[in-house]
C-alpha positions, 0 to 999 in steps of 0.5 A: 500500500502506498500513499498518494500526494493527498494521503490516500492509500493506494494498493498496487501490484508487485510482479516477479518475472524471469526476464522482461520481454514486454509481453506482460500486461499490467492492470490499467486501473492499478495505481502502480505496478512494479515488475522485478525482472530476475535478469538484466535488460537485453539490447532492444528490450522494449520499455513499458508503454503503460504510465503506471508500470516500472520495470526493475532489472538487476545488473547481473542475473539474480534468483529471488527467494522462493517467498517472493517469486510469486507471480503477483503480490499486493504491495503492503499486504499483511502476509509475509508472502504478500510481496518481495520485502527483504532481499539478500544483500547481493540481490539488493546491490545488483538491483541498485546497480541495475536499471528502472525502465518506465514509459516516461522518465522518473526523477528516481534512481535504482540506488534510491529504491534498492538502498544498500544496507536497508531492511528492504527495498524502498518500493514506496518511493517508486510507487509514489512516483508512479501514482503521481504520473498515473494521476496526471495521465488520468487528469489529461485523459479526463480533460480530453474526454470532457472536451470531446463530450461538451456540452454533454457530460463525459462518461464516468469511466475513461476508455483510452481506446475509445477516446483515441478513436474519437480523436482520430475522427475529429482530426479527419473532420478538421481542416487539414491546413489549420491549427498545425501545432494542436493537430500535431499534438492531438495526432500523437495521442490518437496514434497511441502516445500517452498524453504524458509524452507531450509534457502538456498540462490537462488544460493545454490538451483541452485547448488543443481538442477544443481548437479542432472542434471549434474549427469544425463547428464554428470555423470563422470564429475559430480562425478569428480567435487563432489570429488573436492568440497568435498576435498575443504570443508575439506581443509579450510585455517586457519586464517591468512593463505596465502590461505585465498584469494585463497579459495573463488575464487577456490570454486566459480570456482567449480560450477555445474551450470557452468559445466551444461552451459559449460561442457568443463570447467571441465578441467579449473576447475581441473587446478584451483583446483590442483593449490590450492591443491598444495599450500594447501599441502605445507602449510599442511606439514609445519603445520603437522611437526610443530604440532608434534614438538610442541606435544613433547615439550608439553608432556615434559612441562605437565609432568614437571607440573605433581607435580603441578597438583597432589598437586592441585588435592589433595587440591581440595579434602579438602572441608573446603578450599572452592570450587575446583579451576582450575577444567577445567585446571586439566581435560584439562591437563589429556586429553592433556597427553593422546594425542599421541606425534607423528604421525604414518603416514610415507608418509603424502604428498602422502596421501594428494593426496586422502584426505586433512588431514593426515589419521593417526592423522586427523590433520586439517589445521585450528586446534588450536595450542596445544602449546597455549592451553597447555601454558594456562593449565599450567598457570591455574594450577599454579594459581590454586595451588597458590589460594589454597596455599593462602587459606591454609595460611589463614585457617591453619596457626593459627591452627598449630602454636602450633604443632611441628615436623620438617616436619611440620615446613618445610610445614609451611615455604613452605606455608608462602613463597609461594613455589609452587614447594616445596609444590607440592613435600612435599604434600602427602596423609599422610600430606593431611589427617593431614590437613583435620583433622586440618582444621576440628578443632576449632581454639584454643583461647590459640594459638591466 
């Protein structure tokens, strides 16, 4: 007996088999079934398909004690022969090193179930995990059944085979070119997959089924609702936006299940959507204007930082100075300079009636501010050049103290004074080649 999350007692089955070959059929209504195979899994052994079944296999063949080699046992029974309780240490360790096969992944390992040194396996952990999965699968099937049955009451007992057949018929009736994502998910279930394979919540599955039904029964309204939901998917607010509270409410109202139950609500859905869109357009236009004002300023700042980027790029080619620095910032600087500094769209507000983003620049409301990104890039370039300058001061000064020339004296003054602007202006290919040769020379003892 194992408890579910609500504290209810759930009797399940523990089954012993010589080897798992996929032919065992578990009770589909049992909260859980744990199968103990006495042989390891072989290559190509099929995983169980039922959501309530887990197969435990040892790392090497074992022979379970006679008291636990019964074909089926009720977990938690009063009789000492009711289930495989205490296992010999060697058997326990073999299962701990073995595998657990389930229809879908479980956040539990063989070592957690077959704990070394314990009085018996922790079947309760595995049972609770299976119960939780079974309960979710039941909720998914119940949501599908209720949506298929609306406005009538759904059958009290879930018949998965019958529901798959009804889904198949629905897919045949629904327009083939519409609702591609919903159709794909429903098709997987109709073809035999468990709802858990889709990693979808019951409410989302209900929306998929209702979507297809609405296309069959109220196509014009369904297509209108499709468009509104598609617009909303791309009109997500940015963090801190005043739209953050409005967005989830609006999405919740635009429901195919609600349209299926109350077709007259399409007008109120449209009104809710238009109210959100009006606020969204106002915020988007302000963001669009601000973004391109920023872009002009950013381009000017990046061009001003051009000498710094070029000097850093040159110094990074001097292998004897060490690993290149600020490589990401150099790449980002080039990418930012390649971006346009203005948007070509003439009437953005009119364009937003059809799409939630400007058709020319595709700026999204939630896009990261370029100003913050550019400031980080320029700061990184300056820090990178300062680091390379420090390396020059430590590696080159001792080698060039004996060298002459006014240009070289100017270079030494720049390096010693940490004059980043001066260094960026004086460093050209000729001086870079000289530095490369200089750093390759051994340090002169006389100069020291």
